[in-house]
C-alpha positions in Angstrom: 0.0 0.0 0.0 1.4 3.4 -1.0 1.4 6.2 1.5 -0.6 9.3 0.7 1.5 11.4 3.1 3.7 13.9 1.2 7.0 14.5 3.0 8.4 18.0 2.4 12.1 18.9 2.2 11.7 20.9 5.5 10.4 17.9 7.3 13.2 15.6 6.1 15.8 18.1 7.0 14.3 18.6 10.4 14.2 14.8 11.0 17.8 14.4 9.9 18.9 17.3 12.0 17.2 15.9 15.1 18.7 12.5 14.5 22.2 13.9 14.2 21.8 15.8 17.5 21.4 12.5 19.2 23.7 10.3 17.1 26.6 12.7 17.1 26.3 13.7 20.8 29.8 12.3 21.4 31.4 15.3 19.7 30.3 17.5 22.6 32.3 15.2 25.0 35.4 15.8 22.9 34.7 19.5 23.0 34.6 19.6 26.8 37.8 17.6 27.0 39.6 19.8 24.5 38.5 23.0 26.2 39.5 21.7 29.7 42.9 20.9 28.2 43.1 24.4 26.8 42.1 25.9 30.2 44.9 24.0 31.9 47.4 25.3 29.3 46.0 28.8 29.7 47.0 28.8 33.4 50.6 29.1 32.3 49.7 32.6 31.0 50.1 34.2 27.6 52.8 36.7 28.7 54.8 38.1 31.5 56.6 41.3 32.4 58.2 42.6 35.5 60.4 45.3 37.1 61.5 46.8 40.3 64.1 48.7 42.2 66.4 48.0 45.2 63.5 47.9 47.6 60.7 46.4 45.6 60.1 44.1 42.7 57.1 42.9 40.9 56.1 40.6 38.1 52.9 40.6 35.9 51.4 37.5 34.4 48.9 37.9 31.6 46.1 35.4 31.0 43.3 35.0 28.4 41.0 32.5 26.9 42.5 32.7 23.4 43.9 29.2 23.6 40.4 27.8 24.4 39.1 29.7 21.4 41.8 28.2 19.1 41.1 24.7 20.4 37.4 25.2 19.7 38.1 26.3 16.1 40.3 23.2 15.7 37.5 21.0 17.1 34.8 22.3 14.9 37.1 22.1 11.9 37.8 18.4 12.6 34.2 17.5 13.3 33.1 19.1 10.1 35.6 16.9 8.2 34.4 13.8 10.0 30.7 14.2 9.1 31.6 14.2 5.4 33.0 10.7 5.7 31.3 7.8 3.9 30.1 6.2 7.1 28.3 9.3 8.3 26.9 10.0 4.8 25.5 6.5 4.6 23.4 7.1 7.8 21.3 9.6 5.8 20.0 6.8 3.7 17.9 5.6 6.7 15.6 8.5 5.9 13.6 9.3 2.8 16.0 11.9 1.6 18.1 13.3 -1.1 21.6 14.8 -1.3 20.3 18.3 -0.7 18.5 17.4 2.5 21.6 15.7 3.7 23.7 18.7 3.1 21.2 21.1 4.6 20.9 19.0 7.8 24.7 18.9 8.0 25.0 22.6 7.6 22.3 23.1 10.4 24.3 20.8 12.6 27.5 22.7 12.0 25.8 26.0 12.8 24.4 24.4 16.0 27.8 23.1 17.2 29.4 26.4 16.3 26.9 28.1 18.7 27.7 25.6 21.4 31.4 26.0 20.9 31.2 29.8 21.0 29.2 29.9 24.2 31.4 27.3 26.0 34.6 29.0 24.8 33.5 32.4 26.1 32.3 30.9 29.4 35.7 29.2 29.8 37.3 32.7 30.5 35.3 32.9 33.7 36.5 29.4 34.6 40.1 30.5 34.2 39.5 33.5 36.4 37.9 31.4 39.1 40.8 28.9 39.1 43.3 31.8 39.3 41.6 33.2 42.3 42.4 30.0 44.2 46.0 29.7 43.1 48.3 30.6 46.1 51.2 32.0 44.0 49.6 35.4 43.4 49.5 38.2 45.9 47.0 40.2 43.8 44.7 39.3 41.0 43.4 41.9 38.6 41.2 41.4 35.6 40.2 44.1 33.1 36.6 44.9 32.6 34.5 47.4 30.7 31.8 49.0 32.7 30.3 51.2 30.0 28.1 49.5 27.4 29.0 46.1 28.9 26.1 44.5 27.1 27.3 45.8 23.7 30.8 44.5 24.5 29.6 41.0 25.3 27.4 41.0 22.2 30.3 42.0 20.0 32.4 39.2 21.5 29.8 36.6 20.9 29.2 37.7 17.3 32.9 37.8 16.4 33.7 34.5 18.1 30.8 32.8 16.4 31.8 34.1 13.0 35.4 32.8 13.3 34.2 29.4 14.6 31.6 29.1 11.8 34.3 29.9 9.2 36.3 27.0 10.7 33.2 24.7 10.3 32.7 25.7 6.7 36.3 25.3 5.9 36.4 21.8 7.5 33.3 20.8 5.5 34.9 22.0 2.3 38.1 20.1 3.0 36.2 17.0 3.8 34.3 17.3 0.6 37.6 17.5 -1.4 38.8 14.4 0.4 35.6 12.6 -0.5 36.0 13.7 -4.1 39.4 12.0 -4.5 41.7 10.2 -2.0 44.6 12.3 -3.5 43.4 15.3 -1.6 44.2 13.5 1.7 47.8 14.1 0.7 47.5 17.2 -1.4 45.6 19.4 1.1 48.1 19.1 4.0 51.1 19.3 1.7 49.8 22.4 0.0 48.9 24.0 3.3 52.1 23.3 5.1 54.2 24.1 2.0 52.5 27.4 1.6 53.1 28.2 5.2 56.8 27.5 4.7 57.4 29.0 1.3 54.6 31.5 1.0 56.6 34.2 2.8 59.6 33.6 0.5 57.5 34.4 -2.6 56.2 37.7 -1.3 56.7 39.9 1.7 53.2 39.0 3.0 52.1 35.4 2.6 48.7 34.5 1.2 47.7 33.0 4.6 48.6 36.3 6.4 46.5 38.2 3.8 43.5 36.0 4.4 43.9 36.5 8.2 44.2 40.2 7.8 41.2 40.3 5.5 39.0 39.3 8.5 41.1 40.3 11.6 41.9 43.9 10.6 38.3 44.7 9.7 37.1 47.5 12.0 33.4 47.6 11.0 31.3 44.8 12.6 28.7 44.9 9.8 31.4 44.6 7.1 33.1 41.8 9.1 29.8 39.9 9.3 29.2 40.4 5.6 32.7 39.0 4.8 32.1 36.1 7.0 28.6 35.4 5.6 29.9 35.5 2.0 32.9 33.3 2.8 30.8 30.7 4.7 28.1 30.6 2.0 30.7 30.2 -0.8 32.4 27.3 1.1 29.1 25.5 1.8 27.7 26.1 -1.7 31.0 24.7 -3.2 30.7 21.6 -1.0 27.1 21.0 -2.0 27.9 21.4 -5.7 30.8 19.0 -5.4 28.8 16.4 -3.6 26.0 16.6 -6.1 28.3 16.1 -9.1 30.0 13.2 -7.3 26.6 11.5 -6.8 25.8 11.9 -10.5 29.1 10.3 -11.5 28.7 7.4 -9.2 
C-alpha cells in the first residue's frame, strides 16, 4: 500500500537534524575535553613582564581564553571533516531523503555546534578567572573589565567569536568534501597548506595566509566583518554542496 503522506524537504531536513543531534552527541564530550585541556594550558599565561628597584620588585602575568578559542576552532574544523566521511553519509539513507536534504541538515548541525562552541569558549574565560583566584602563588589578582556599554561589548564578543568558529566549520566541511572527491586530496591538502606556510613568505613579503587572516582580523566595522564572514561561509558551503551533487551523479 502506498502512503498518501507527502514529505516535504523541510520535514526531512528537520528529522535528519534531530537524528544527528542524538547520534553525534559524542562530539560534545570531545569539545569539553579539549576545552579543559586548553584551560589548563592557559593557566601558564600568555605573557609576563616585571620590574623593580632596590627595595621592591614585581612581576605581571597575563592570562586570556584565546587558547580555548583556538582549540574550539580546531575542534569544529575536525568535526566538520568527520561528518563528510562515507560512514556518516550512509546514515542519511535511513531516511527518505536526497543529497540536498543531507547537506542542509549537516549545515544546520555545524551551525548548532558552532553556537555551542562559541558559548562554552566564552564561558571558559570565567572558569580561568575562578581557578586563578584559588592559586596561592599570586599576591594580587586583577582582571580588566568594561563597565560602560558592557552588554554591547559582550554582544560583539559573541558575534565575532561565532563568525570565526563558523568559518572553521565551513572550511572543514569543504576540505572533507575535497577528500571525498578524491583520495589524492588526503595528501595534497596538508602538503599544499604546510608548504605554503613555509614557502609563502619567501615568494612575497606577505604570505597569502597572512593576507587571508588580515582580511578578517583587521576589519574595524562589525557589519562589514559579518558580511565578509557570511559570504565566505556561503561560498564554502555552496561549493561543498555542488561537489557532492556532481560526485553523486558520476557514481
